[in-house]
C-alpha positions as CSV (number, residue, x, y, z in Angstrom):
1,M,-90.1,38.4,-153.8
2,A,-89.4,37.8,-157.6
3,K,-86.8,39.8,-159.4
4,Q,-88.3,42.6,-161.4
5,N,-87.2,43.0,-165.0
6,P,-86.5,46.7,-165.7
7,N,-88.2,46.3,-169.2
8,Y,-91.3,44.8,-167.7
9,H,-94.3,47.1,-168.0
10,G,-97.0,44.9,-166.5
11,R,-98.2,43.1,-169.6
12,G,-98.0,39.5,-168.5
13,P,-95.7,37.1,-166.7
14,V,-92.1,37.8,-166.6
15,I,-90.0,35.4,-168.7
16,E,-86.4,35.6,-168.2
17,R,-84.3,34.2,-171.0
18,P,-81.1,32.4,-170.2
19,P,-78.0,34.0,-171.6
20,S,-77.3,33.0,-175.2
21,L,-74.4,30.6,-175.7
22,L,-73.8,32.0,-179.2
23,S,-73.5,35.6,-180.2
24,A,-75.8,37.1,-182.8
25,G,-73.0,37.1,-185.4
26,T,-72.4,33.4,-184.8
27,M,-76.1,32.7,-185.1
28,R,-76.3,34.5,-188.4
29,A,-73.3,32.7,-189.8
30,A,-74.8,29.3,-188.7
31,T,-78.1,30.2,-190.4
32,L,-76.2,31.1,-193.6
33,V,-74.3,27.9,-193.5
34,G,-77.6,26.0,-193.0
35,V,-79.2,27.8,-195.9
36,A,-76.2,27.1,-198.1
37,I,-76.3,23.4,-197.2
38,L,-80.0,23.3,-198.1
39,I,-79.4,25.0,-201.4
40,G,-76.6,22.5,-202.1
41,I,-78.9,19.6,-201.4
42,T,-81.6,21.1,-203.6
43,G,-79.0,21.4,-206.4
44,M,-78.0,17.8,-206.1
45,N,-81.6,16.7,-206.1
46,L,-82.2,18.8,-209.2
47,Y,-79.2,17.2,-210.9
48,E,-80.3,13.7,-210.0
49,T,-83.8,14.5,-211.2
50,R,-82.5,15.6,-214.6
51,E,-80.4,12.5,-214.9
52,Q,-83.4,10.3,-214.0
53,K,-85.6,12.2,-216.5
54,S,-83.0,11.6,-219.2
55,A,-82.8,7.9,-218.4
56,L,-86.6,7.6,-218.4
57,N,-86.9,9.5,-221.7
58,A,-84.4,7.1,-223.3
59,R,-86.3,4.1,-221.9
60,L,-89.6,5.5,-223.1
61,T,-88.1,6.0,-226.6
62,Q,-86.9,2.3,-226.6
63,L,-90.4,1.1,-225.5
64,E,-92.1,3.3,-228.2
65,T,-89.8,1.7,-230.8
66,R,-90.6,-1.8,-229.6
67,V,-94.4,-1.1,-229.5
68,T,-94.2,0.3,-233.1
69,A,-92.3,-2.8,-234.2
70,L,-94.9,-5.0,-232.6
71,G,-97.7,-3.1,-234.1
72,T,-96.1,-3.5,-237.5
73,K,-95.8,-7.3,-236.9
74,I,-99.4,-7.5,-235.8
75,D,-100.5,-5.6,-238.9
76,A,-98.5,-7.9,-241.1
77,G,-99.9,-11.0,-239.4
78,A,-103.4,-9.7,-239.8
79,R,-102.9,-9.1,-243.5
80,V,-101.6,-12.7,-243.9
81,A,-104.6,-14.0,-242.0
82,Q,-106.9,-12.1,-244.2
83,A,-105.2,-13.4,-247.3
84,R,-105.8,-17.0,-246.2
85,P,-109.1,-18.6,-247.1
86,Q,-111.5,-18.4,-244.1
87,G,-113.1,-21.8,-244.8
88,P,-115.2,-23.5,-247.4
89,D,-116.9,-21.4,-250.0
90,P,-120.5,-21.0,-248.8
91,N,-121.8,-20.6,-252.4
92,K,-120.4,-23.9,-253.6
93,A,-122.0,-27.4,-253.2
94,Y,-119.5,-30.0,-252.1
95,T,-119.6,-33.8,-252.6
96,V,-119.0,-35.8,-249.5
97,K,-118.3,-39.6,-249.6
98,T,-120.8,-41.3,-247.3
99,D,-120.1,-44.9,-248.3
100,G,-120.2,-47.1,-245.2
101,A,-121.4,-44.3,-242.9
102,P,-124.5,-44.9,-240.8
103,F,-127.6,-43.2,-242.1
104,L,-131.3,-42.8,-241.6
105,G,-133.9,-43.0,-244.4
106,P,-133.8,-44.5,-247.9
107,K,-130.5,-44.7,-249.8
108,S,-132.1,-43.2,-252.9
109,A,-133.2,-40.0,-251.2
110,P,-132.8,-36.9,-253.5
111,V,-131.1,-34.8,-250.8
112,T,-128.5,-36.0,-248.3
113,I,-127.6,-34.1,-245.2
114,V,-124.3,-34.9,-243.7
115,E,-123.5,-34.0,-240.1
116,F,-120.0,-34.2,-238.6
117,S,-119.4,-34.2,-234.9
118,D,-116.1,-34.5,-233.1
119,F,-116.6,-35.7,-229.5
120,Q,-113.3,-34.8,-227.9
């Protein structure tokens, strides 16, 4: 017959626990040491996170400075490009030498249309 636990009151199977290797005080101390270690690790992670944040902020500031400088260069280049003439004046009639060029129609035509093609 199975051993009866004096604290058993008929509410389920009897579970006998093996005797504890550590006393309650030792378990509490071990738990406190574990919690202290976890707090220490958390503190180190917090410190490293702050260092990384500072490094990232410094790098971000450098990048913002470079982007601003590039934007200034692009704006200056755009102003120079706008200052340059964009091509021939569409309101002006230009004289083009056509001597020796192939043509269709009479040489004495009142209007000459010149077409240029570059087949490269």
